[in-house]
VOTI-168107 format. One line per 4 residues: number of its first residue (from 1); their letters; for each residue x negated, y, z negated of C-alpha. Coordinates in pm, 1 decimal, padded with zeros to 6 digits. Layout:
# VOTI-168107
NUM> a> X Y Z ~ ...
This chain:
# VOTI-168107
1> mrrt> -04536.4 08594.9 14932.8 ~ -04511.6 08952.0 14816.2 ~ -04564.5 09053.8 14459.8 ~ -04305.6 09261.7 14285.4
5> rktc> -04402.2 09625.1 14257.4 ~ -04502.1 09732.8 13908.6 ~ -04322.2 10033.2 13768.5 ~ -04520.3 10333.0 13656.9
9> pvce> -04562.7 10326.5 13275.5 ~ -04589.4 10706.2 13263.8 ~ -04264.0 10751.3 13459.8 ~ -04088.8 10499.1 13235.6
13> sgvr> -04192.8 10677.2 12917.5 ~ -04061.4 11008.2 13050.9 ~ -04386.6 11199.3 13005.6 ~ -04400.4 11503.8 13230.6
17> vvdy> -04766.8 11595.6 13179.3 ~ -05051.3 11365.7 13077.9 ~ -05243.8 11544.1 12803.3 ~ -05621.6 11504.5 12781.1
21> kder> -05605.0 11533.7 12400.8 ~ -05391.5 11219.6 12364.8 ~ -05665.9 10960.0 12318.0 ~ -05431.0 10668.9 12251.7
25> tlsr> -05250.6 10708.9 12584.3 ~ -05569.9 10764.0 12781.9 ~ -05744.5 10464.1 12628.5 ~ -05456.2 10250.4 12754.8
29> ftte> -05559.1 10333.6 13113.0 ~ -05930.9 10266.3 13068.9 ~ -06118.1 09936.3 13057.6 ~ -06311.5 09810.4 12757.0
33> rgki> -06625.3 09953.3 12918.6 ~ -06468.6 10299.5 12958.9 ~ -06384.6 10294.2 13330.0 ~ -06053.8 10426.0 13462.7
37> lpsr> -05817.7 10147.3 13570.5 ~ -05713.7 10153.4 13936.6 ~ -05345.5 10206.9 14012.1 ~ -05307.1 09857.0 14155.1
41> lsgm> -05390.0 09715.6 13809.8 ~ -05217.1 09972.6 13592.4 ~ -04910.4 10008.3 13817.4 ~ -04911.1 10386.6 13811.7
45> carh> -04774.7 10599.2 14092.1 ~ -05017.8 10818.7 14284.8 ~ -04917.3 11141.0 14108.5 ~ -04970.0 11001.5 13760.6
49> qrmv> -05290.3 10820.7 13861.3 ~ -05437.4 11158.0 13959.9 ~ -05313.5 11317.6 13637.2 ~ -05463.8 11039.4 13424.7
53> svav> -05798.4 11049.0 13605.5 ~ -05828.1 11426.7 13554.0 ~ -05724.0 11391.9 13188.3 ~ -05979.2 11114.0 13124.0
57> krar> -06256.1 11317.9 13284.2 ~ -06166.2 11622.2 13074.3 ~ -06154.6 11412.8 12756.4 ~ -06498.9 11274.5 12837.6
61> qial> -06642.4 11623.6 12879.3 ~ -06532.3 11734.0 12533.3 ~ -06633.1 11396.9 12379.1 ~ -06287.7 11264.1 12295.8
65> lpfi> -06352.3 10956.5 12509.9 ~ -06690.3 10795.7 12572.3 ~ -06839.0 10779.3 12921.5 ~ -06955.0 10421.4 12858.6
69> rgyt> -06833.0 10211.4 12567.5 ~ -07074.4 09976.3 12399.6 ~ -07382.4 10148.6 12539.8 ~ -07681.1 10157.3 12305.4
73> r> -08033.8 10266.5 12386.4
């Protein structure tokens, strides 16, 4: 049995460019621990998966998103 293909949430919303400053959108594509969701779980197309991964990495560098959530020393 084949599963139905998920539609890309970024394509559906009509967003042309994924912005690294939009924390709410980027947090939707990360796990509760701060990892980037794979496209098979999020349903994103390959183009938008690459755009989201670059945006998340940029947001981490300027401290908009944490590298690891819930980490305490």
